[in-house]
N, C-alpha and C positions, 0 to 999 in steps of 0.2 A: 286064262289067269293073266293077272298084271305081270308085264315083264319089267323087271326092276333092274335092267342096265342102264344106267348112265355113264358116259365117259368124259366128254371135255368140258361139261359144266361146273366140274368140280369134286364130283361125288367120289371118283377114283382116290384121290388124294385124302380125301376125309376118311375112307375106309383104310387106307393104308396107314393112318395115323392113328385110328381106334380099331381094336381086336372085334368089336361088335356095337351095334347100335344099341344105347341102353333105353329102358323104356322111361317115359314122362315120370317125373315124381309127383304124386298128387299132394297138394298143400291144402291148408283149410279153405283158401279162396277158391281153388277150382274144384274141390270136393263139392263146396256150397254151390257152386254154379252148375255142376253136374247133376246135383239132387234136384234144384229147381227147375232144369229143364229136362230131365230124364224122361218123367211120364210122357211130355209132349212129342220128344224124340222117339219113343218107342212106339207111338201111335204113327208117326210120320214114316219110319221106316216100314213098318207093318203095311202102311196103306200103299206104300210104292212096291211092296213085294220084295224088298231087299232086307239084310240083317245089320243090325248094329254092329261095328268093327270092322264089316267089309272094307277091302280096299277103297280108297276115295281119289278123287282128283278136282282140282279147283279151277276156274277161270274167273278173272277180273276184267270188266269193262270199264274204261274210264268214264267215256262220253255218257253212258247208259247209267252210270254209277252203280253197278250191280256185281256182287260176287257169288258164283255158281258153285253149286257142290254137286258132284256126280258120284253115283256108288257104282262098284262092279257088281254086276249080276251074275246068278250061275253060268251063263254061257260064255262069260269073259267080256261082253260089253258093258259101257257104262251108260247109265240113265240118269236123267237129272232128277236130284232128291228135291233141291230147293234153291231159289234164288234169294239172296239178302241183300237189301239196300245198302250202298255205301253211304255213310254220312256226310263224311266229306273227305277230299284230298286237296292237296296242294299242287301248284304248279299247273302246267297246259297238257296237251295233248303232245307226245313226244317223249324220247327217252330221258332218264336221269343223266347228266352229264359230269357233275364234279360236286364234292363235298360242300354242302351251302347253298346249293342252288335251288333249293325247297322245291325241287320236282320230283314226283312220284315215279318209280321205274316202269319200264315196259320190257318185256322178254320173257324168257323161259327159265322158272327157278323152282327150286323143292325147298321142302322143310323136312328136317330130322328131329327125333325127340329132343336132341340138345339144343335147337332153337326154339323150344316153347318156354314162355316166361309167365309163369303164373303169378309172380309178383311184381308184375308191371304197375308203372307210375299211372298207367293208363288203362286200368282193371286188369285186363288179360291181354297178350298178345304173342305173336309168334314172328320170328325173323324170317324175312323171305330170302335171305343168303347173298343178297347184292353186297359188292360186284362178283358176277358170275364170270366163267372163262370169257364170254363175248365181251362183256363190259371191261375186263382188265386188258383184253386185246386191243379195244379202243381207248385206252387210257383213261376210262373212267373213275371216278373216285366218288366213294360215301360209305355211310356205314351206319347199322343200326335202323335199317328200313323194313318196317313192320307192318303188321295187320293188328289194330288194336281196338280197344274201346275208346270211351269218353269224347268222341265226336269232336276231336280236335287234332289236326295234322300239320307237322312240318316235314314232307316229303314222304308220310305214309299214307295208307289207308285205313282210315278210321270208321270204325262202326258204332252203332249205340252199344251201350253196355248189354243190353239184353241179346243184341244180334251177335256180339262176339261170344258170349256164354255158350249159345247154341253151336258156332263154328267151331270155337275152341274144344267143346267138348266131343263133337263128331270128329274132330282131328285127333284129339287125344286116344279116344275109342279105337281110331283105326291103328295108330303106332303102339297103342298098347296089346293089340290084337297079332302084332307081327309086321304091319307093312314098316319097311324101313324107311320110306321117305315118301311124302305127298309132293306130287308135281303140282306148281302153280303156276298158270300161263296167264302172262296179263298182257293186254291189247288196248290200243286206243279207243277201239270202238268194235261192235260186230263186223266182219269184214267180208262182207257180201261185195259181189263184183259192182254193184250198183252205190255201195257206199265208198269203195276204193274210187271209183271213177269221179265222186264229188270231191275227192283230194288229191287227185291225179299231179297237180301242180305243186303239193304241199313240200315244204323242205325235207320231210321224213318219209316220202313215199317210198324211196327205194328201200329203206328198213323196214316199213310196214309190207311191202311186198314180200320181203323175206319172212316176216311173222305169219303171214297169211298161209305161206306153205305148211306151217305146222297146224294152224289155226283149220284150214281146208282137210288135213289128214284125219283131225278128230271128227269134223264133220263128216266126213265118208265112212270111217271104218268105226267110230264110236269106242275109240281105245287111245288112250294119250299116246302119241308117239316118243320114241327115244330120240333124244336131242344132242347133238355134239356142236363143236365149233372147229370149222376148219376155214383157213384163209380169211380169218374174220367173218364169216357168215355162219349162220345157224344152217344145219344139215339134218336130215331126218330119215328113220328107217321105220 
């Protein structure tokens, strides 16, 4: 089953500050969205042999402009449920460095129920939790980095309204069913050895090699790794 321990990315302090994770509050907007997409999601989950409300995991790839949702199977491994196209994002390949740079982040983040926003100006949204412990260790600044609808972006990952309704509903289902947080791993591209070789002289290659460690662990074991930050680097178990 899903290992729920994250230490240095900021979840420990969040748990200490709140006695328990609250469930998402359904509002007319996300209720209506869930009603619209519910029948299709029922079929999607059934066709993949997984249940709605099971723990999920997300990956985002900038270059490919895709958001992937994986669902935990009965054996504890995660299987790809669906890939959703990213309508747009702002900035280039590489991490977000400072408030106002219009750069979308890269790294390892997580979403708790409190980070869902059904009343977003961009249809529906959820906060990625930037800056995390790694970002803070490197002096990076920024706030309200989201995945949202409306297909416009200033530092966020923007989906179509139809896309965010599906993603938001799947995310809400998992959190309402008891998953305390959902990991969202954000990469510049699919981090194959061949692709990494193409970028071997890039400014951010050392950072990306660190991200690749987490990428490879999931590719090998089909379970999202626990992520911590030590000595200004991501470390995994």
